[in-house]
N, C-alpha and C positions, 0 to 999 in steps of 0.2 A: 309268338314273341313280339312285344312292342318294339318299334324302331325309335321310340322316344327315349331320351336319356333317363337312366334310372336315377331317381332322387333319393339320397340318403339323408334322413332326418336324424341329426345327432342331438339327443335330448338329455340335457344335464339335470342332475338331481343330487340332493343330499338330505337324507332323513325326512323326506316329504312324500312318502309313498301314497298318502291320501290325495295329493294333487296330481301325482303321476297317473293314478287311476282315472282321473277326470280327463287328462290330456290324451291318454291312450284310447279312451272311449270316443273322444272327438276325432282322433285320427282314424278310427274304425269307420267313421261316417263320411270320409272324403269322397268327393265326386271323381277325382283323379286317383286311381289306385295303383299307379306304377311307381311305388316308392317302398323303401324299407325303413326301419327304425333301429337305431343303436342308442341304447340308454347308456350315457356316460356318467358313471356314479363316482362322486368325489369322497367315497368312504362311508356310505350309509351303514348304520348298525344292522345286525343280523335280522331283527324283527322287521325292519323296513325292506330289506332284501327279500324276505319271505313274502311280504305283502305285494311287492312288485311282481314276484313270480305268479302269485294268484291272479293279479290283473292281466298279466301277459298271457295267461292260459285262455283268455277270452278273445284274443286278437287273431285275426286271420292273415295279417300281413307279415312279411319277414321281420323278425324281431330278435335282437340279441342284447345282452346286458353286460357291460364291461365295468368292473369294480376294481379300485385300488385302495390300499389302506388309508385311513384317516390320519393325516399329518397336518391338519389345518386347512385353510381355504386355499385349495390348489386347483381351482376350476380350469386353469389353462391346461394342466396336464390331463385332467379328466377328458376335456374336449379333444385333445390330441389323440388320446387312446381311443376315443370313440371314432374319430376319423380313420385311424389306422385299421379299425375293424370294419369300417364301411366299405361297400362295394360299388357305390354309385359314382358316376362321373360328375354329378352336381350335388353339392352339400347344402342342406338347410339347417342352420344352427337354431335350436329352440330350447328355451328353458322349461324345466319340468313344472313350472307354475304358470305357464302361458298357454291358454286354451285356444286352439285354432278353430275357425269356423269351417263349414263343410267344403268351401272352395279354396282353402289355404294352399294346398299343394298345387291346384290348378292355377292359382294366381301367381305363385312363385314360378311355375313353369312358363306362364305367359310373359313374365318380366325378365326371364333369364336372357342374358346377352353377353357376347364375347367381350373381353376386356372390361367387364363391369362386375361389381358386387351389388346385391340388392339389400339395402338397409331398410328393414321393416319398422313398424311402429306398434304401439300397444295402447289398449284402453284399460285404465286402472279401475279395478272393482273395489268397492268399499269393504271394510271388515265384515259387516253384517251380511252383505250380499255374498261375499266369498264363503262364509260359513254355510249359507243355504246351498250354494253350488257344491261344495265339498261333501256335505252331508247327504246329497242326492235329493234334497227337497225340491230343487229346481234344475232344469236343464237349460243351458244358454246356447247350445249349438243349433243352427238352422232356424233361428228366431226371425220374425219379420221386423221391418223397420219400426213399426209402431211399438213393439216391445222395447227396443233400445231407446227410443225417444222417451218412453215412460221411465225407464231406469235412469236416464240422464236427468230428467226433471225431478226425480225423487232422490237423487244423490247416490244412486247405486253404481253408476258408471261415470267416468271422468269426462267423456266426450261422446259425440254421436258419430264419430268417424266410421264405426262399423256399419253404419247405414248405407254408405256410399261405395261405389266401384267406379273408378275413373279409368278410361282407356290409357294404354301406354302412349307416351309422347316423348319427344326429344328432350324437353326441359327437365325431365326426371334426372338426367345425368348431370353431375356437377363437375366442372373443369378443375377445381382446386380442392385442397384438403380442408375439411371443416370438422372440427372436433365435436361440436355440439350435436346431440341427437343420435350418436352412434349406438346401435342396439344389437349386441351379440345375442340377446335373448330371442332375436327374430332376424336372421340374416341369411341370405343365399349367395353362394359363390361357387365357381368351378373348382373341382378338386385339384386340377392341375395348377391353378393359381395359388391355392392354399399350400400345396407342396412346394411350389417355387419359392415361397417366403419362409418355408420351414415351420408353418403353422403358428400357433400361439407360443409366446416366449414364456417358459415355465419359471423363469427367474422372477416373474410378477407373482407375488404371493400376497394373500390378504386381498380385501376388496379393492377394486378400482383400476380402470384404465388399460387393462390388458387387451380389451377390445379396440380401444383407440390406437394402441400400438400396432395391432394387426392391420387395421385399416390404413394407418400411416405407411407401414412397410409395403402394403399392396399398392398404395398410391405411388410410392417410389419405384415400384416395379411396372407402373403403367396401367394399373387397374383403377378405374374410376368408380366413385360411389353413385349408385342409382337409387333414388328414393322410392320406397314401396308404399307410401301413404295412399290411402283410399284404394287399397288393393289387398294388402297382406296383413292387416291389423289382427292382433291376437288379444285375448281377454286375460289380463294379468291379475291373478289371484293375490289378494292382499297378504302381506307378511311383514313382520318387524324387520327393520333394516339391519343389515350386517354391520359389524363394527368397521370403521373406516380409518383405523390407525395407520394403515400402510398407504393410504390414498395419496398423500402428498409426495412420498418417496416415489411411488409409481408414476405420478404425474411428472415429476422432475425427469425421470428416465425418458418418458415420451418426448418431452420438450428438447432434451439433448439430441434425440434421434431425428427430430425435425430438422436440425442443422446438419446431421451427419449423413443423411440420405441412405441410412441402413436399409437393406432389403431382407436379408435372412436373419431369423432369430438365432442367437448363439446357443440357446438351449431350447430346442423346439421339438417338432414332430419326430425327426430322426433319432434324437437322443432318448425320447420316451420309449420308442420301440426297443431300445437296447437294454432296458432295465425290466427284467421279467418278474415284477412283483404284483402283477395284476391278474385278475381272473375273468374269464369270459364264459357266459352261459348263453347258448342259442335256444330260444323257445320255439321259433317257427322259421322255416327256411323254404326257399323255392327249389 
């Protein structure tokens, strides 16, 4: 039995089983294998749930799938339910359209630090390149720097950050709260810290800023942001943007909380556990 902390990857999805298959295949190739995966499903249709089960059958790591009914964009609750199912002492939040490279888990483990959350980054892929990846025509995991340089030059990738790995250093940690660049699609934090602030606030519905609210409340609790650039980059598969009709209301809530010093979500992790409308399927366990 490893004495390293177990990492739980909480992987969100909604009706994108084709991208989940790519992400699960990438997680299968990790150099650090002491992790589990919990798929946090925000109400995918039956056909997508069936395809997820097919992809899960090929995985050798511990894997479960938590699903709740589709009542709109409620990713905060889906993530909370995923965390409730997770067993690890360290959480890595990852979106189901963000493909990790082979050292993704190892890099998050390298950067984990007490009183810190790791804010990762992403490399955006073009629509055409995304289609090639999803169709299985190309594989993007474990590629050399020359490959990514070529993709960047040809417009297939938004940046060449995946080429670099920079050592851990003190200036990664920020002393203040900064809204810009918060990425819950690629974030690492201690489970105890997540529970301390009662997780994501499920009153945030529709697209936008539930991740900024989480990071703000963690900041109020003494948890500082640590940047994971040049270490934990993921490859973000292209998709059309979600409607942002709730973004301004969610932003206003966060700005109010910047003044209030709120720590715990009024509707969060504990409240999600109390409503038994979700289903959990375990595909592989230790």
